[in-house]
PyMOL CGO cylinders between C-alpha atoms (Angstrom):
from pymol import cmd
from pymol.cgo import CYLINDER

trace = [
    CYLINDER, 177.31, -26.68, 103.76, 180.36, -27.89, 101.79, 0.3, 1, 1, 1, 1, 1, 1,
    CYLINDER, 180.36, -27.89, 101.79, 183.00, -30.25, 103.10, 0.3, 1, 1, 1, 1, 1, 1,
    CYLINDER, 183.00, -30.25, 103.10, 185.09, -27.35, 104.42, 0.3, 1, 1, 1, 1, 1, 1,
    CYLINDER, 185.09, -27.35, 104.42, 182.09, -26.13, 106.61, 0.3, 1, 1, 1, 1, 1, 1,
    CYLINDER, 182.09, -26.13, 106.61, 181.76, -22.78, 104.83, 0.3, 1, 1, 1, 1, 1, 1,
    CYLINDER, 181.76, -22.78, 104.83, 178.85, -22.32, 102.57, 0.3, 1, 1, 1, 1, 1, 1,
    CYLINDER, 178.85, -22.32, 102.57, 179.99, -21.03, 98.94, 0.3, 1, 1, 1, 1, 1, 1,
    CYLINDER, 179.99, -21.03, 98.94, 177.19, -18.53, 98.75, 0.3, 1, 1, 1, 1, 1, 1,
    CYLINDER, 177.19, -18.53, 98.75, 178.22, -17.02, 102.09, 0.3, 1, 1, 1, 1, 1, 1,
    CYLINDER, 178.22, -17.02, 102.09, 181.81, -16.83, 100.85, 0.3, 1, 1, 1, 1, 1, 1,
    CYLINDER, 181.81, -16.83, 100.85, 180.48, -14.90, 97.62, 0.3, 1, 1, 1, 1, 1, 1,
    CYLINDER, 180.48, -14.90, 97.62, 178.91, -12.34, 99.92, 0.3, 1, 1, 1, 1, 1, 1,
    CYLINDER, 178.91, -12.34, 99.92, 182.00, -11.91, 101.93, 0.3, 1, 1, 1, 1, 1, 1,
    CYLINDER, 182.00, -11.91, 101.93, 184.02, -11.39, 98.79, 0.3, 1, 1, 1, 1, 1, 1,
    CYLINDER, 184.02, -11.39, 98.79, 181.54, -8.67, 97.62, 0.3, 1, 1, 1, 1, 1, 1,
    CYLINDER, 181.54, -8.67, 97.62, 181.89, -7.17, 101.00, 0.3, 1, 1, 1, 1, 1, 1,
    CYLINDER, 181.89, -7.17, 101.00, 185.77, -6.99, 100.80, 0.3, 1, 1, 1, 1, 1, 1,
    CYLINDER, 185.77, -6.99, 100.80, 185.66, -5.81, 97.32, 0.3, 1, 1, 1, 1, 1, 1,
    CYLINDER, 185.66, -5.81, 97.32, 183.30, -2.89, 98.28, 0.3, 1, 1, 1, 1, 1, 1,
    CYLINDER, 183.30, -2.89, 98.28, 185.38, -2.09, 101.28, 0.3, 1, 1, 1, 1, 1, 1,
    CYLINDER, 185.38, -2.09, 101.28, 188.55, -2.00, 98.91, 0.3, 1, 1, 1, 1, 1, 1,
    CYLINDER, 188.55, -2.00, 98.91, 186.86, 0.38, 96.56, 0.3, 1, 1, 1, 1, 1, 1,
    CYLINDER, 186.86, 0.38, 96.56, 185.74, 2.70, 99.34, 0.3, 1, 1, 1, 1, 1, 1,
    CYLINDER, 185.74, 2.70, 99.34, 189.32, 2.87, 100.78, 0.3, 1, 1, 1, 1, 1, 1,
    CYLINDER, 189.32, 2.87, 100.78, 190.64, 3.67, 97.29, 0.3, 1, 1, 1, 1, 1, 1,
    CYLINDER, 190.64, 3.67, 97.29, 188.02, 6.31, 96.84, 0.3, 1, 1, 1, 1, 1, 1,
    CYLINDER, 188.02, 6.31, 96.84, 188.96, 7.82, 100.25, 0.3, 1, 1, 1, 1, 1, 1,
    CYLINDER, 188.96, 7.82, 100.25, 192.59, 7.92, 99.38, 0.3, 1, 1, 1, 1, 1, 1,
    CYLINDER, 192.59, 7.92, 99.38, 191.96, 9.49, 95.99, 0.3, 1, 1, 1, 1, 1, 1,
    CYLINDER, 191.96, 9.49, 95.99, 189.54, 12.19, 97.50, 0.3, 1, 1, 1, 1, 1, 1,
    CYLINDER, 189.54, 12.19, 97.50, 191.89, 13.15, 100.33, 0.3, 1, 1, 1, 1, 1, 1,
    CYLINDER, 191.89, 13.15, 100.33, 195.23, 13.06, 98.29, 0.3, 1, 1, 1, 1, 1, 1,
    CYLINDER, 195.23, 13.06, 98.29, 194.27, 16.07, 96.19, 0.3, 1, 1, 1, 1, 1, 1,
    CYLINDER, 194.27, 16.07, 96.19, 195.92, 14.44, 93.37, 0.3, 1, 1, 1, 1, 1, 1,
    CYLINDER, 195.92, 14.44, 93.37, 194.33, 14.42, 90.00, 0.3, 1, 1, 1, 1, 1, 1,
    CYLINDER, 194.33, 14.42, 90.00, 195.39, 10.86, 88.84, 0.3, 1, 1, 1, 1, 1, 1,
    CYLINDER, 195.39, 10.86, 88.84, 194.25, 10.36, 85.09, 0.3, 1, 1, 1, 1, 1, 1,
    CYLINDER, 194.25, 10.36, 85.09, 192.81, 6.90, 85.77, 0.3, 1, 1, 1, 1, 1, 1,
    CYLINDER, 192.81, 6.90, 85.77, 190.89, 7.80, 89.09, 0.3, 1, 1, 1, 1, 1, 1,
    CYLINDER, 190.89, 7.80, 89.09, 189.15, 11.06, 88.24, 0.3, 1, 1, 1, 1, 1, 1,
    CYLINDER, 189.15, 11.06, 88.24, 189.19, 14.38, 89.81, 0.3, 1, 1, 1, 1, 1, 1,
    CYLINDER, 189.19, 14.38, 89.81, 188.85, 15.03, 93.57, 0.3, 1, 1, 1, 1, 1, 1,
    CYLINDER, 188.85, 15.03, 93.57, 187.59, 18.66, 92.97, 0.3, 1, 1, 1, 1, 1, 1,
    CYLINDER, 187.59, 18.66, 92.97, 184.01, 17.84, 94.15, 0.3, 1, 1, 1, 1, 1, 1,
    CYLINDER, 184.01, 17.84, 94.15, 185.36, 16.40, 97.31, 0.3, 1, 1, 1, 1, 1, 1,
    CYLINDER, 185.36, 16.40, 97.31, 187.51, 19.33, 97.96, 0.3, 1, 1, 1, 1, 1, 1,
    CYLINDER, 187.51, 19.33, 97.96, 184.42, 21.46, 97.43, 0.3, 1, 1, 1, 1, 1, 1,
    CYLINDER, 184.42, 21.46, 97.43, 182.58, 19.32, 99.93, 0.3, 1, 1, 1, 1, 1, 1,
    CYLINDER, 182.58, 19.32, 99.93, 185.23, 20.00, 102.71, 0.3, 1, 1, 1, 1, 1, 1,
    CYLINDER, 185.23, 20.00, 102.71, 185.54, 23.67, 101.98, 0.3, 1, 1, 1, 1, 1, 1,
    CYLINDER, 185.54, 23.67, 101.98, 181.68, 24.42, 101.81, 0.3, 1, 1, 1, 1, 1, 1,
    CYLINDER, 181.68, 24.42, 101.81, 180.21, 21.39, 103.70, 0.3, 1, 1, 1, 1, 1, 1,
    CYLINDER, 180.21, 21.39, 103.70, 176.95, 21.49, 101.63, 0.3, 1, 1, 1, 1, 1, 1,
    CYLINDER, 176.95, 21.49, 101.63, 177.32, 19.41, 98.57, 0.3, 1, 1, 1, 1, 1, 1,
    CYLINDER, 177.32, 19.41, 98.57, 178.86, 16.20, 97.20, 0.3, 1, 1, 1, 1, 1, 1,
    CYLINDER, 178.86, 16.20, 97.20, 177.84, 13.64, 99.91, 0.3, 1, 1, 1, 1, 1, 1,
    CYLINDER, 177.84, 13.64, 99.91, 177.67, 10.45, 97.80, 0.3, 1, 1, 1, 1, 1, 1,
    CYLINDER, 177.67, 10.45, 97.80, 180.24, 7.81, 97.43, 0.3, 1, 1, 1, 1, 1, 1,
    CYLINDER, 180.24, 7.81, 97.43, 180.00, 8.32, 93.59, 0.3, 1, 1, 1, 1, 1, 1,
    CYLINDER, 180.00, 8.32, 93.59, 178.60, 11.41, 91.85, 0.3, 1, 1, 1, 1, 1, 1,
    CYLINDER, 178.60, 11.41, 91.85, 175.62, 9.36, 90.64, 0.3, 1, 1, 1, 1, 1, 1,
    CYLINDER, 175.62, 9.36, 90.64, 173.79, 9.60, 93.86, 0.3, 1, 1, 1, 1, 1, 1,
    CYLINDER, 173.79, 9.60, 93.86, 174.44, 13.31, 94.36, 0.3, 1, 1, 1, 1, 1, 1,
    CYLINDER, 174.44, 13.31, 94.36, 172.92, 13.72, 90.88, 0.3, 1, 1, 1, 1, 1, 1,
    CYLINDER, 172.92, 13.72, 90.88, 169.97, 11.57, 91.70, 0.3, 1, 1, 1, 1, 1, 1,
    CYLINDER, 169.97, 11.57, 91.70, 169.24, 13.43, 94.97, 0.3, 1, 1, 1, 1, 1, 1,
    CYLINDER, 169.24, 13.43, 94.97, 170.16, 16.85, 93.84, 0.3, 1, 1, 1, 1, 1, 1,
    CYLINDER, 170.16, 16.85, 93.84, 173.06, 17.22, 96.45, 0.3, 1, 1, 1, 1, 1, 1,
    CYLINDER, 173.06, 17.22, 96.45, 175.48, 18.69, 93.95, 0.3, 1, 1, 1, 1, 1, 1,
    CYLINDER, 175.48, 18.69, 93.95, 173.75, 21.79, 92.55, 0.3, 1, 1, 1, 1, 1, 1,
    CYLINDER, 173.75, 21.79, 92.55, 175.72, 24.32, 94.51, 0.3, 1, 1, 1, 1, 1, 1,
    CYLINDER, 175.72, 24.32, 94.51, 178.91, 22.53, 93.23, 0.3, 1, 1, 1, 1, 1, 1,
    CYLINDER, 178.91, 22.53, 93.23, 177.65, 22.46, 89.69, 0.3, 1, 1, 1, 1, 1, 1,
    CYLINDER, 177.65, 22.46, 89.69, 177.12, 26.27, 89.59, 0.3, 1, 1, 1, 1, 1, 1,
    CYLINDER, 177.12, 26.27, 89.59, 180.48, 27.06, 91.33, 0.3, 1, 1, 1, 1, 1, 1,
    CYLINDER, 180.48, 27.06, 91.33, 183.79, 27.98, 89.67, 0.3, 1, 1, 1, 1, 1, 1,
    CYLINDER, 183.79, 27.98, 89.67, 185.26, 24.88, 91.15, 0.3, 1, 1, 1, 1, 1, 1,
    CYLINDER, 185.26, 24.88, 91.15, 183.14, 22.81, 88.76, 0.3, 1, 1, 1, 1, 1, 1,
    CYLINDER, 183.14, 22.81, 88.76, 184.66, 24.46, 85.83, 0.3, 1, 1, 1, 1, 1, 1,
    CYLINDER, 184.66, 24.46, 85.83, 188.07, 23.10, 86.63, 0.3, 1, 1, 1, 1, 1, 1,
    CYLINDER, 188.07, 23.10, 86.63, 186.78, 19.76, 87.65, 0.3, 1, 1, 1, 1, 1, 1,
    CYLINDER, 186.78, 19.76, 87.65, 188.80, 17.62, 85.25, 0.3, 1, 1, 1, 1, 1, 1,
    CYLINDER, 188.80, 17.62, 85.25, 191.53, 15.30, 85.04, 0.3, 1, 1, 1, 1, 1, 1,
    CYLINDER, 191.53, 15.30, 85.04, 195.13, 16.88, 84.46, 0.3, 1, 1, 1, 1, 1, 1,
    CYLINDER, 195.13, 16.88, 84.46, 197.35, 14.64, 82.82, 0.3, 1, 1, 1, 1, 1, 1,
    CYLINDER, 197.35, 14.64, 82.82, 200.66, 16.49, 83.28, 0.3, 1, 1, 1, 1, 1, 1,
    CYLINDER, 200.66, 16.49, 83.28, 202.73, 16.94, 86.37, 0.3, 1, 1, 1, 1, 1, 1,
    CYLINDER, 202.73, 16.94, 86.37, 201.93, 20.64, 86.02, 0.3, 1, 1, 1, 1, 1, 1,
    CYLINDER, 201.93, 20.64, 86.02, 198.32, 20.21, 86.97, 0.3, 1, 1, 1, 1, 1, 1,
    CYLINDER, 198.32, 20.21, 86.97, 198.33, 22.68, 89.86, 0.3, 1, 1, 1, 1, 1, 1,
    CYLINDER, 198.33, 22.68, 89.86, 199.42, 25.34, 87.26, 0.3, 1, 1, 1, 1, 1, 1,
    CYLINDER, 199.42, 25.34, 87.26, 196.97, 24.14, 84.76, 0.3, 1, 1, 1, 1, 1, 1,
    CYLINDER, 196.97, 24.14, 84.76, 194.20, 24.38, 87.32, 0.3, 1, 1, 1, 1, 1, 1,
    CYLINDER, 194.20, 24.38, 87.32, 195.17, 27.85, 88.10, 0.3, 1, 1, 1, 1, 1, 1,
    CYLINDER, 195.17, 27.85, 88.10, 195.25, 28.86, 84.55, 0.3, 1, 1, 1, 1, 1, 1,
    CYLINDER, 195.25, 28.86, 84.55, 191.79, 27.23, 84.00, 0.3, 1, 1, 1, 1, 1, 1,
    CYLINDER, 191.79, 27.23, 84.00, 190.23, 29.42, 86.79, 0.3, 1, 1, 1, 1, 1, 1,
    CYLINDER, 190.23, 29.42, 86.79, 190.56, 32.45, 84.62, 0.3, 1, 1, 1, 1, 1, 1,
    CYLINDER, 190.56, 32.45, 84.62, 190.53, 35.08, 87.38, 0.3, 1, 1, 1, 1, 1, 1,
    CYLINDER, 190.53, 35.08, 87.38, 187.79, 33.48, 89.45, 0.3, 1, 1, 1, 1, 1, 1,
    CYLINDER, 187.79, 33.48, 89.45, 188.03, 34.14, 93.20, 0.3, 1, 1, 1, 1, 1, 1,
]
cmd.load_cgo(trace, "trace")
């Protein structure tokens, strides 16, 4: 214990917890906003999760790849348009990328 009564190792764990919670909140905001922000990635996989309820359960797509919970999304037309759109016209770009898919 330090002179302040709080162990420095304990404070390190608390900071990691707070940082993880901050990342989770930012990821939730991105996923539910529907916006394709160039520096945060595409929320298309999460939109698929809400519309089908079968795939994309992980916080990051890495866990979905490891456990195979993104296979249906990977074979869907939604995965073909899963990219970052860098212009304000991204809804139009997204529609054009669908190329007549349902």
